[in-house]
C-alpha positions as CSV (number, residue, x, y, z in Angstrom):
1,M,0.0,0.0,0.0
2,K,1.0,3.6,-0.4
3,S,1.1,6.1,2.4
4,K,3.4,8.6,4.0
5,I,5.9,6.6,6.1
6,M,5.5,7.7,9.7
7,K,5.6,6.0,13.1
8,R,1.9,5.5,13.3
9,T,1.7,4.0,9.8
10,V,4.5,1.5,10.3
11,D,3.5,0.4,13.8
12,V,0.2,-1.0,12.4
13,L,1.9,-3.1,9.7
14,L,1.3,-6.9,9.8
15,P,4.1,-9.4,9.0
16,G,4.6,-9.4,5.2
17,Q,3.0,-6.0,4.7
18,S,4.9,-3.0,3.3
19,I,4.3,0.7,2.7
20,A,5.6,2.7,-0.4
21,D,6.1,6.3,0.6
22,T,4.0,8.8,-1.2
23,E,6.5,11.6,-1.1
24,I,9.9,10.0,-1.9
25,R,9.6,7.5,-4.7
26,G,11.3,4.2,-3.8
27,F,11.3,4.8,-0.1
28,V,9.7,1.6,1.5
29,A,9.0,0.3,5.0
30,R,8.1,-3.4,5.5
31,R,7.5,-5.7,8.4
32,L,9.4,-9.0,8.1
33,P,7.9,-12.4,9.1
34,S,10.1,-12.1,12.3
35,G,8.1,-9.0,13.2
36,A,11.0,-6.5,12.7
37,I,10.4,-3.5,10.5
38,T,13.0,-2.5,8.0
39,Y,13.4,0.6,5.9
40,G,14.8,0.5,2.4
41,F,15.2,2.3,-0.9
42,R,14.2,0.7,-4.2
43,F,15.5,2.1,-7.5
44,R,16.8,1.3,-10.9
45,N,20.5,1.8,-11.7
46,P,21.8,3.5,-14.8
47,E,21.7,0.1,-16.6
48,G,18.0,-0.3,-15.8
49,R,18.4,-3.0,-13.2
50,Q,16.2,-2.8,-10.1
51,R,18.2,-2.6,-6.8
52,W,17.4,-2.6,-3.1
53,L,19.4,-0.6,-0.6
54,P,18.7,-1.3,3.1
55,L,18.5,1.9,5.2
56,G,18.1,0.4,8.7
57,L,15.8,-1.2,11.2
58,H,12.9,0.5,12.9
59,G,14.0,1.3,16.4
60,A,17.6,1.7,15.5
61,I,16.6,4.6,13.4
62,T,13.3,6.7,13.3
63,P,11.0,7.0,10.3
64,D,12.3,10.6,9.9
65,E,16.0,9.5,9.9
66,A,15.1,6.8,7.3
67,R,13.4,9.4,5.2
68,G,16.5,11.6,5.3
69,L,18.6,8.7,4.1
70,A,16.1,7.8,1.4
71,K,16.1,11.4,0.2
72,K,19.9,11.4,-0.1
73,R,19.9,8.1,-2.0
74,A,17.2,9.5,-4.4
75,G,19.5,12.4,-5.1
76,E,22.3,10.1,-6.0
77,V,20.1,8.1,-8.3
78,A,19.0,11.3,-10.0
79,D,22.7,12.0,-10.7
80,D,22.9,8.6,-12.5
81,R,24.8,7.0,-9.6
82,D,24.3,3.5,-8.2
83,P,24.4,3.7,-4.3
84,V,24.4,-0.1,-4.0
85,A,27.3,-0.5,-6.4
86,E,29.2,2.2,-4.5
87,R,28.6,0.6,-1.2
88,E,29.7,-2.8,-2.5
89,A,32.9,-1.2,-3.9
90,A,33.6,0.5,-0.6
91,R,33.2,-2.8,1.2
92,A,35.4,-4.5,-1.3
93,A,38.1,-1.8,-1.0
94,E,38.1,-2.4,2.8
95,S,38.3,-6.2,2.6
96,N,40.4,-6.7,-0.6
97,T,43.7,-5.4,0.6
98,L,46.8,-6.5,-1.3
99,D,47.6,-8.8,1.6
100,A,44.2,-10.5,1.4
101,V,44.5,-11.0,-2.3
102,L,47.9,-12.4,-2.1
103,D,46.8,-14.8,0.7
104,T,43.9,-16.0,-1.5
105,Y,46.2,-16.4,-4.6
106,I,48.7,-18.4,-2.6
107,E,46.0,-20.6,-1.0
108,R,44.1,-21.3,-4.2
109,E,46.7,-21.2,-7.0
110,L,50.1,-22.0,-5.6
111,V,49.4,-24.8,-3.1
112,G,51.4,-27.9,-4.2
113,K,53.5,-26.0,-6.7
114,R,57.3,-26.2,-6.5
115,S,57.7,-22.4,-6.5
116,A,55.1,-21.7,-3.8
117,A,57.5,-21.3,-0.9
118,H,59.8,-19.0,-2.8
119,V,57.0,-16.8,-4.2
120,E,55.5,-16.5,-0.7
121,R,58.8,-15.5,0.9
122,T,59.3,-13.0,-1.9
123,F,55.9,-11.4,-1.2
124,D,56.5,-11.4,2.5
125,R,59.9,-9.8,2.2
126,L,59.6,-7.3,-0.6
127,V,55.9,-6.6,-1.4
128,R,53.7,-6.8,1.8
129,P,55.8,-4.4,3.9
130,R,55.3,-1.6,1.4
131,L,51.9,-2.2,-0.1
132,G,50.2,-5.0,1.8
133,T,47.7,-3.0,3.8
134,R,46.5,-1.0,0.8
135,S,43.3,-1.8,-1.0
136,I,44.0,-3.3,-4.4
137,Y,41.7,-0.7,-5.9
138,T,44.0,2.1,-4.7
139,V,47.4,0.5,-5.7
140,T,48.5,2.5,-8.7
141,R,51.0,1.9,-11.5
142,R,53.2,4.6,-9.8
143,D,53.0,2.7,-6.5
144,V,54.3,-0.5,-8.2
145,A,57.0,1.4,-10.1
146,E,58.3,3.1,-7.0
147,M,58.4,-0.2,-5.2
148,L,60.3,-1.8,-8.0
149,D,62.8,1.1,-8.0
150,V,63.5,0.4,-4.3
151,I,63.9,-3.3,-4.9
152,A,66.2,-2.7,-7.9
153,A,68.4,-0.3,-5.8
154,E,68.6,-2.7,-2.8
155,H,68.5,-6.1,-4.4
156,G,69.3,-5.7,-8.1
157,A,67.4,-5.4,-11.4
158,V,66.9,-9.1,-11.7
159,M,65.1,-9.4,-8.4
160,S,63.0,-6.4,-9.3
161,D,61.9,-8.1,-12.4
162,R,61.2,-11.3,-10.5
163,V,58.9,-9.5,-8.1
164,L,57.2,-7.8,-11.0
165,A,56.5,-11.2,-12.6
166,Y,55.2,-12.8,-9.4
167,L,53.0,-9.8,-8.6
168,R,51.7,-9.5,-12.2
169,R,50.7,-13.1,-12.2
170,A,48.9,-12.8,-8.9
171,L,46.9,-9.7,-9.7
172,N,46.1,-10.9,-13.3
173,W,44.7,-14.0,-11.6
174,W,42.6,-11.8,-9.3
175,A,41.4,-9.6,-12.2
176,M,39.8,-12.7,-13.8
177,R,37.6,-12.9,-10.7
178,D,36.8,-9.2,-10.0
179,E,35.5,-7.1,-12.9
180,R,36.1,-4.0,-10.9
181,F,39.8,-4.5,-10.7
182,A,42.3,-3.4,-13.4
183,P,45.9,-4.6,-12.8
184,P,48.3,-1.6,-12.5
185,F,50.8,-2.9,-15.1
186,V,51.9,-1.8,-18.5
187,K,54.5,-3.1,-21.0
188,G,58.0,-1.9,-20.3
189,M,58.0,-2.0,-16.5
190,A,60.7,-4.7,-16.4
191,R,64.3,-3.5,-15.7
192,T,66.0,-6.2,-17.8
193,K,65.5,-8.1,-21.0
194,A,65.4,-11.9,-21.3
195,R,68.3,-12.0,-23.7
196,D,70.4,-9.9,-21.2
197,R,69.6,-12.2,-18.3
198,A,70.6,-15.4,-20.2
199,R,73.8,-16.7,-18.5
200,T,76.6,-18.6,-20.2
201,R,78.9,-19.0,-17.2
202,V,80.6,-22.4,-16.9
203,L,83.3,-23.2,-14.3
204,D,86.6,-24.3,-15.8
205,D,88.7,-27.0,-14.4
206,Q,90.8,-24.8,-12.2
207,E,87.7,-23.1,-10.8
208,I,86.3,-26.5,-10.0
209,R,89.5,-27.5,-8.2
210,D,89.4,-24.2,-6.2
211,L,85.7,-24.8,-5.4
212,W,86.3,-28.4,-4.2
213,A,89.2,-27.4,-1.9
214,A,87.4,-24.4,-0.5
215,L,84.4,-26.5,0.4
216,D,86.7,-28.6,2.7
217,E,87.9,-25.4,4.4
218,L,84.5,-23.8,5.2
219,G,84.2,-25.3,8.7
220,S,81.6,-23.5,10.8
221,E,81.3,-20.6,8.3
222,A,78.4,-22.5,6.6
223,P,76.0,-25.3,7.7
224,A,77.5,-28.7,7.7
225,C,75.4,-29.9,4.8
226,F,76.4,-27.1,2.5
227,P,79.6,-28.6,1.0
228,A,77.7,-31.8,0.1
229,F,74.9,-29.7,-1.3
230,V,77.3,-27.9,-3.7
231,R,79.0,-31.1,-4.8
232,A,75.6,-32.8,-5.4
233,A,74.6,-29.9,-7.5
234,L,77.5,-30.4,-9.8
235,M,77.4,-34.2,-9.9
236,T,73.6,-34.5,-10.5
237,G,73.0,-31.4,-12.6
238,Q,69.7,-30.7,-10.8
239,R,68.3,-27.3,-9.9
240,R,69.0,-25.7,-6.5
241,G,65.4,-25.8,-5.3
242,E,65.0,-29.5,-6.3
243,I,68.1,-30.5,-4.3
244,A,67.2,-28.3,-1.3
245,G,63.7,-30.0,-1.2
246,M,65.1,-33.6,-1.4
247,T,63.5,-35.8,1.3
248,A,64.6,-39.1,2.6
249,A,61.4,-40.6,1.2
250,E,62.5,-39.6,-2.3
251,V,65.8,-41.4,-2.1
252,D,66.3,-45.2,-2.5
253,R,69.9,-45.8,-1.3
254,A,69.9,-49.6,-0.8
255,G,68.0,-50.8,-3.8
256,A,68.1,-48.9,-7.1
257,A,70.2,-46.0,-5.8
258,L,67.7,-43.7,-7.3
259,W,66.3,-40.2,-6.4
260,T,62.7,-39.8,-7.6
261,I,61.5,-36.2,-7.7
262,P,57.7,-36.0,-7.6
263,P,55.9,-34.0,-10.3
264,E,54.6,-31.4,-7.9
265,R,58.2,-30.5,-7.1
266,Y,59.6,-30.5,-10.6
267,K,59.6,-27.6,-13.0
268,T,58.1,-29.6,-15.8
269,G,55.3,-31.1,-13.6
270,I,56.5,-34.6,-14.6
271,E,58.2,-37.1,-12.3
272,H,61.9,-37.1,-12.8
273,T,64.3,-39.8,-11.8
274,V,68.0,-39.1,-11.0
275,P,70.2,-42.2,-10.7
276,L,72.7,-41.6,-7.8
277,S,76.3,-42.3,-8.6
278,A,78.6,-44.0,-6.1
279,A,80.3,-40.6,-5.6
280,V,77.0,-38.9,-4.8
281,L,75.9,-41.6,-2.4
282,R,79.2,-41.2,-0.4
283,I,78.5,-37.5,0.2
284,L,74.8,-37.5,0.6
285,P,73.7,-36.9,4.3
286,D,72.2,-40.0,5.7
287,R,68.7,-39.1,6.8
288,K,66.0,-41.5,7.9
289,S,63.2,-39.0,7.5
290,G,62.6,-35.3,6.6
291,F,64.8,-33.2,4.4
292,V,68.2,-34.6,3.4
293,F,69.9,-31.2,3.2
294,S,68.8,-29.4,6.3
295,S,70.6,-27.1,8.8
296,D,68.2,-27.9,11.7
297,G,68.3,-31.7,11.6
298,E,65.6,-32.6,9.1
299,K,62.6,-30.4,9.8
300,R,63.2,-27.6,7.2
301,E,65.0,-27.7,3.8
302,F,68.3,-25.8,3.6
303,S,67.8,-22.2,2.6
304,G,70.8,-20.2,3.9
305,F,72.3,-19.8,0.4
306,S,73.4,-16.2,0.4
307,K,75.4,-16.3,3.6
308,S,77.0,-19.7,2.7
309,M,77.9,-18.6,-0.9
310,R,79.6,-15.4,0.5
311,A,81.6,-17.5,2.9
312,L,82.6,-19.9,0.0
313,A,83.6,-17.0,-2.3
314,A,85.8,-15.6,0.5
315,R,87.5,-19.0,1.0
316,I,88.1,-19.4,-2.8
317,A,89.6,-15.9,-2.9
318,E,91.9,-16.7,0.0
319,R,93.2,-19.8,-1.9
320,R,93.8,-17.9,-5.1
321,K,95.5,-14.8,-3.6
322,P,98.9,-16.3,-2.6
323,E,99.3,-17.4,-6.2
324,G,98.6,-13.9,-7.5
325,R,95.3,-15.0,-9.0
326,K,92.3,-12.6,-8.9
327,P,89.1,-13.6,-7.0
328,M,87.0,-16.1,-8.9
329,P,84.6,-14.4,-11.3
330,H,81.0,-14.3,-10.0
331,W,79.1,-17.6,-10.3
332,T,75.8,-19.0,-9.1
333,L,74.7,-22.5,-8.0
334,H,72.7,-22.7,-11.3
335,D,76.0,-22.3,-13.2
336,L,76.9,-25.7,-11.8
337,R,74.0,-27.2,-13.7
338,R,75.3,-25.7,-16.9
339,T,78.8,-26.9,-16.0
340,A,77.5,-30.4,-15.4
341,R,75.9,-30.4,-18.8
342,S,79.1,-29.3,-20.5
343,L,81.2,-31.9,-18.6
344,M,78.8,-34.6,-19.7
345,S,79.6,-33.7,-23.3
346,R,83.3,-34.0,-22.5
347,A,82.6,-37.4,-20.9
348,A,81.2,-38.7,-24.2
349,V,77.6,-38.6,-23.0
350,S,75.1,-38.2,-25.9
351,S,73.3,-34.9,-26.1
352,D,69.9,-36.7,-25.9
353,I,70.8,-38.5,-22.6
354,A,72.5,-35.4,-21.1
355,E,69.3,-33.4,-21.7
356,R,67.3,-36.2,-20.1
357,V,69.6,-36.1,-17.0
358,L,68.9,-32.4,-16.6
359,G,65.1,-33.1,-17.0
360,H,64.6,-31.0,-20.0
361,V,61.4,-31.7,-21.9
362,I,62.0,-33.6,-25.2
363,G,59.8,-32.0,-27.8
364,G,58.0,-33.1,-30.8
365,V,56.7,-36.6,-31.6
366,R,59.5,-38.2,-29.6
367,G,58.4,-36.4,-26.5
368,V,54.9,-37.7,-26.9
369,Y,55.5,-41.3,-27.9
370,D,58.8,-42.3,-26.3
371,R,57.9,-43.2,-22.7
372,H,61.1,-45.1,-21.9
373,R,62.5,-44.0,-18.5
374,Y,66.2,-44.1,-19.6
375,D,67.4,-44.8,-16.0
376,V,70.2,-47.1,-17.1
377,E,71.4,-44.6,-19.7
378,K,71.2,-41.7,-17.2
379,R,73.1,-43.7,-14.6
380,D,75.9,-44.3,-17.1
381,A,76.0,-40.6,-17.9
382,L,76.1,-39.6,-14.2
383,E,78.8,-42.1,-13.4
384,R,80.9,-40.7,-16.3
385,L,80.3,-37.2,-14.9
386,A,81.5,-38.3,-11.4
387,V,84.6,-39.9,-12.9
388,L,85.4,-36.7,-14.8
389,V,84.8,-34.5,-11.7
390,E,87.1,-36.7,-9.6
391,R,89.8,-36.6,-12.3
392,I,89.6,-32.8,-12.4
393,T,89.6,-32.3,-8.7
394,T,92.5,-34.7,-8.0
395,S,94.8,-33.7,-10.9
396,P,97.5,-31.1,-10.7
397,A,96.6,-27.6,-11.8
398,D,98.7,-27.8,-14.9
399,D,97.6,-31.3,-16.0
400,S,95.0,-30.0,-18.4
401,G,95.4,-32.9,-20.8
402,A,94.2,-35.3,-18.1
403,C,91.1,-33.3,-17.6
404,E,90.3,-33.4,-21.3
405,R,90.6,-37.2,-21.6
406,R,87.3,-39.0,-21.8
407,P,86.8,-41.3,-18.8
408,G,86.7,-45.0,-19.8
409,R,84.0,-47.5,-18.9
């Protein structure tokens, strides 16, 4: 029914009845089945959709106060605004902070992926402290650019680009779920180019000898598992994160002498097997459970790479200085993977098998139809690699010929 909404007119309403105000179009009072009386404003938005905006409960506000709110909302509608959409946007801005969005992204999209822990640590360390409490609707391109400037200055351009890639992926994922959100990215925000980031560093024989000797001299400057970790990286050719995440359950020592990396931990998403040479088995920490390479027993995987690598670089420099040699040029743990691949070629390992040892995807028809595991062939390749590494690390510095000879079988 229609009537002016006043206390005496709403007090007599029966459950299920409502009043449409005769003065303000869209202003409504209705008694709910529970007996409570609610005030609201009904209108059509600029797209022609009918909307309902609650104004409050009778008792919490008076009819006159509800009328004032309805009059204000009517003015907004007259200006082609949508009060409901504006209220929803305001609520979303309050709840959808960057922290909340990143939490949701990690929980729904990254769980079980090999990169999850690293991406989460990167967000925690470099993104959340600066922008985490901000609503994603207020994070601008300038905000992101200024954050990347700071990261580039403090941690380098490559880390800045890594953060950009992780954040862009997360916010593009959110944009597919929230039509109100536009990611604050444009082409050209990266600090480096892919071709400039490509590395070609391979350790030569003398550098490998220096590395091997320095690992024995580290002592308490690095966790006890670190020397074995570095040696395993060179003698298996696997990635840093895959070795760090190795668990006792993945390693079969007594039977096949095989390390099986599950698909959720491997870059290609395919299970990868790594036959363990006798040399690797000798240095591998003997864990019954948990992580094989761990600085706290077995509970957490080893992660103190930066500090350990600095200590190792200092030890290598000390060894080279008395001979008048300059400090060893910068290298990374991933360079050991490239070095292992190059050494396998020197050890007469076919390119096809060497690529399979590294876990690279074999493309084309062969990759689809050839389902052979190649464990025997990979074992032979890794034994050849171990023999060559031993020959390099035990030969005199000037015995280059011995290093170039192919190890026999």
